[in-house]
N, C-alpha and C positions, 0 to 999 in steps of 0.2 A: 504494499499500499503506500510506502513511502516512496518507492520510485515513480508511481502513479501521481502522487502528490506533486512531486517534484516536476514530473512532466506538464501536469495542469498549470504549474506557476510559470512555466514559460510561456504560454499562450497568452495572445491579447484578452484583456477582462471580458469583451464582448462573446469572444468564443468560449472562455472558460464558464462564464454564466450559462451561456446557452447548452453547452455540455452537462454541466451539473443539473440544471434545472429539468433537462430532458431524460438524461440517463438515471440520476439518483432521485429526483423528486418525481418524475414520471408527469412532468407539465407538457401538455400538448404544445407542439411546434407553434402552433398559430397564435397560441396566448404569449408564448416567448416573442415572437415577431413584433405582436401588438406592444408588449413593455420595451422593446427596444427599437421601436420604429422603424423595422426594416420589413422586408418581405419574408413570409415563410420559406421561400426558396433558399434566402440567404442564410437562414437560420440552418434549414438542412445541410447547407455547404459548410458552414460553421460546424457544425455538429461531426460531419464527417471527417472534415481536415482535424479536428482534435482527437477523434478515434485513431486516426492515421498516425497522428504525431505520438500519441500514447503508445500505441504499438510499436512503432520504431525506436522510442525511449526505452520501454520496457523489455521490449524483445518479442519476436514471434511466440505465437501461443499463448499470449497473455489473457485471451479471452473476451476480446473487445469487440 
């Protein structure tokens, strides 16, 4: 978990927020988009990019 936390700390604030709200808290992407004032598509890309970053940082097979 420490590696994941360090990986998340490297992300831009909005991407980290979107990832945590969606993956940890189960908030719908459309609600996150409204909060951030961006499109749901952008939120989807932020979550995807954050997941890829965490996988690379932690190593393959981390379960993201």
